[in-house]
C-alpha positions, 0 to 999 in steps of 0.5 A: 623443111628437113635439115642435112648437115655438111660436115667440112672435115679437111684441112691440116691444122698446122697451128695446133702442132705437135699435136695436130700433123698432116695425116691426123689434123685437129678435127680428129684429135680429143682436145676437150671432154672425151670425143674428137671435134669431129665427133663433138660436131656430130653430137651437137646436132642432136637436137636438131632434126636432121637426115645423117651428114654428108662429110668432105674430107681428103682422100688421105683422111677417109679411114679416120673419119668412117672410123670416128662415125663408127666409134660415134655409132652414126650413120652418115649420107656419104663421105665425099673425098677430096682428090685436091683441097679448093676451098669451101665453095667447091666443097659445098657444092659438091655436097649440094649436088649429092644432096639434089642427086638423091631426088630432095632439096634439103637445107643444108647446114654446112659445119666445120669438124674443127670448132668448139661449141660450149653452149650447144643449146644456144647453137640448137636454137639459133639453127632452129630459128633460121629454118624458115629463113632458108626455107624462103631462100635466104643464104643464112650465115651464122654470126658469132655474138662477140665476147671480146675484141678478137684480130684473129677472125673475119666480121660480119657487119649486119644490116637493116632488120628482117620482116621475121625480126629473126636475122638481119641483112648482111651489110659487109664481110670484113677481113681480119681487122687491126685491134683498133678497129676491132675494138670499134666493131665490138662496141657498135653493137653491129658486128660479128665474128665470122663463123663460116657456118650456113644454112641454105637450101641446096638448091639456092646455094647452086643457083647463086654459085652459078650466077656469080661463079659458073666456072665454080659451078661447072668444074663441080657438076662435071666432077660429081656427074662421074662418081665411083661409090666405095663402102661409104665413100663417094670418089669424084672425077679427079681431073675435072675437080683439079681445074676447079678454082680455089675459092671460098663461099664468102668470096664466090657467093656471099659477098656478092649475093642479095640474099644473105642473112646473119642469124646472132648465135651466142654459143661459146664459140671458137675455131680453136685456131691456136694454142692459146685459143685452146687455153682460153675455152678450156676449164682452168684451175684456180690459178689459171692453169690447163692440164691434160695428161700426167702432169705435176706443177709446182708455183705455175700460173696461166700455162697450157700442158698437153702430155700425150705419152710422158710425165710432164712437170713445170715449176715456177712458169707463167703463160706458157704452153707446153706440149708433149707427144711421142716424138717431139715437144713444143714450149712456147710463150702464150703470146707466141703461140701462132709463130708455131707454123714457122717451125712446121715450115722449117720441118718440111724444109728440112725434110723431116717427118714430124710435120706429116705424121706421128710416131703412132700411125692409123690405119683402116686395119689399126695402128702401129707405133714405131718405137725404135729404129736405127741403120738397117733396122726399125721395130714397131708395135702393130695392133690389128682390129678384130676381123681386120686385114693387111694387104697381100704384099711384098717388099723388095729391100727388108725382110720382117720378124713378127712376135705375137704378143696378144691375140692371134694371128693368121699369117700367110707366109709365102706358100703357107697360112699358119696361126700364131699365138702368144710369144710365137713368131714367124720370118718373112724374108725379103721378096715373099708374098705375106699377109697378116690378119686378126681372125680372133675377136680380141685386137692382136698386139705383136712386135714387128722388127724390120731389117734391110737396106731400105725401110720405107713405107713405099717399098710395099708391092700390093696384089691384094688389098680390101681398103682400095689403097695403092701405097703405104700400109 
């Protein structure tokens, strides 16, 4: 049977702050190798016969998802935009309804976009073995063969083996246990880590959801009955989805159904739920160290250093995590990294922006880096992709000076439309309608100097926008 991957790309990833931020969470980061975690999820499907994936993500992440698929040169079957987060059971229901609406009843391979799998062949082998079970009406969950005692994961207890000899009946789903209980689980050989990956027919999942959680089924059915397509994006009915209960697939379906089967998977899996977990799955030097970026270390062991922007040096450290970005630095004991969530909460309480976005912000037209700011001024380095255009807009409280560093800028400045090249500039007064476009074949780089009484991103009145945005550049 044909497999349609369902990639869940929502979530904020606060446990990997400061690299992961609300507007650019861990699934879009390159933490291992040269691909983002989303792109790695796409790439590991190459040895599984499948249709283009359906992706589910937050509205605010839609352009990042689309861009990463474009960079991967991979098609998708649609990017479903959740107006609010409602957990995995509703998200998968949206994808199942979409799959059925296209006239087929495929097997849905449900994957998270932020997992690490080091043995991709073992992953593909487990999925391919499970196809027969799912095709016969079972709801397959993949249980990770535990390699150590782990209290950060839920567990699945296997029951009797099925007639096919491929999978086991699910005897019990277990919440995250204490260390002693987890030790008993691992030693018994009857328990697997709960991976959150599934394989089942779209119709079977929806039938079980309707049986056990008709409220979720009905809300998602209504939400998908009034969709609006915008490029690859699928916008659902916001009011209907907001009324949907917040529930995981485990609670809503898998713990209740009589058709749950667990297929073992031994593939070097991790959900990378902390900096220490990322250190564990990363390749290390002879001293147990993991370095990314510009790092010089002396007499240090078992440390993780991620340097995004500056040279980071260490002396005499052991069991420490250091993560450096343009606007924040984390230094923590390896054993205390789970407490980073408290730092994020404190940033929110103090109304700081470092939990929300990086200094460098990605937009559908390119990106900008806020390189300096002060009382009544802000300086940004702006990069506009070839052929891209910012919205036609106006500001009530700020004026802008644009200086082209490289490339060609097509500028609408009031009634005038001009072309600017390297070392040329223009001035946009307060209240003047303006737009910026890159008509060339290479990236446009420019410096923007803003000055005025208010410099917030919400001081934008849009008159035209090819990306369908209503606020923020």
